[in-house]
N, C-alpha and C positions, 0 to 999 in steps of 0.2 A: 451573484452567489459565489462563494469561495470554491475554486477548483483545486482539488486535492488528489495526490497520488499517495497511496499507502505502500510501504515496503512489505515484502513477504513476512517479516517478523511481526508486523502489526496484525496482519490477518491471522497468523498462527496464535499469537497471544489472545486475540479477540475470541477465537474459537476453542482455545484450550484452557483459558483462565476465566471462568464465569465471574462476572462482576468486576473485571479488570478495567483499567483505564483504556486499554485497547478496545475492549468491548464497547465502552462508552463512546469512543471515537467512531467505531464502525456503525453504531446505532444512529449517529448523526446522519450518516449517508442513507441508511434504511428509512429514516424519517424525512428525508429530503431537505435537510438543513445545510448540506454541502453537496457539491457535484463531485462525485468520486469517479476517478478514472483508473483503469488498469489495462494490462495487456496480456496476450497469450503467454508471453515469456514469464511474467510475474505469476500468473495462475499456475503455470507448469512448475515453476520453482516452489510455489506454496504446496502443491500436491506432492511433489517429490519429498519435501521436508516432513509433511504429515505422514507420509507412507514410511519413510526411513527412520525418523526420530521418534514419532509418536505411535507408529504401528497401526495407523488408521487403515481400514479396508477400503476397497475401491468404491463401494456403494456410499459410504460416508463422505469420501472425498468428492465424488460426483455431485452429491447433494449440496455440499459446501460450495463447490464451484458454480453451481446453478444459482445458489443464493447470492453469491458475490456478483454474478452476471446480472441479476435483477437490481442490485443496489448500485452497481457501477456501470459506466460506459466502457466497454472493452475495445481497445484500440489495437491497430496493427501498425506500429511506428515504421515509417519509411526512411528513417535516419539511423545511422549507426554511430554510437559514441563509444570511445575507448580511452577514457582518461583515468579510470581507476583500475587497480590490478584485479579486483574481483569482478568477473563478467556479470553476475547477477546485479551488482550495483550499477553497472552501466545500463542495464535494461531498465532500471528505475528511472534513470536520467532520460533515457530515450522516450519513455512513456510520458514523463512530465513535460518534456519539450513538445512532443506531438500534441498533447492536450492543451498546451499553452497554460499549464497549471500555475497557480499562485504559490502552492506549497507542496513539499514532500514531507511526509511524516514517517519517521524511521527510528529504530533503535541502533542502527548500524554506525559504528564509530567513524568509518571511512567517509560515509556520506555526511554525517554530522560535522566532521572536520571541515568540509567544504563551506558550510554555513549558507551558501546559496550557489545556484548555477544558472547563468543567463537570466537573472532577475527572478528566479524561482527560489523562494525561501526554503530552507531545510531545517526542520525542528524535530524534537522528540515528542512523544505522545503527551506528556505532561504540559509541555509548552503549547502544543496545539490546543488542548482542552482549555488551558488558561486563557488563550486568546479568543475563544469562542464565546459569544454572548450567552449568558445563562438564561434558561427558560423560566 
């Protein structure tokens, strides 16, 4: 089964844009079609963005994080990567490496520009969904 790490922006789009491609991608994990991995750093960044940019309250954020925790395996990477200027982008790479992931799904230009990292593919949501077998 495909091992995937979602960037923070995928989670935010999945939970703020009903019917979006990001929601479709997330539902693949919920339905057990992919193995989704995340980390405390990714979840913390997701919570921070939802609180600051979307004004979510703590109860909704907690419920969301619990939902992600059921759909994904939460890792605590023991490696530090510092190749991109934006620290949260490096946390995505750390999680993907720790998970031995096949793919990172992101909307982040800096990550997408890498195209791959240590044999881990990096794609956008549309590319990810296109590559998945249709049910």
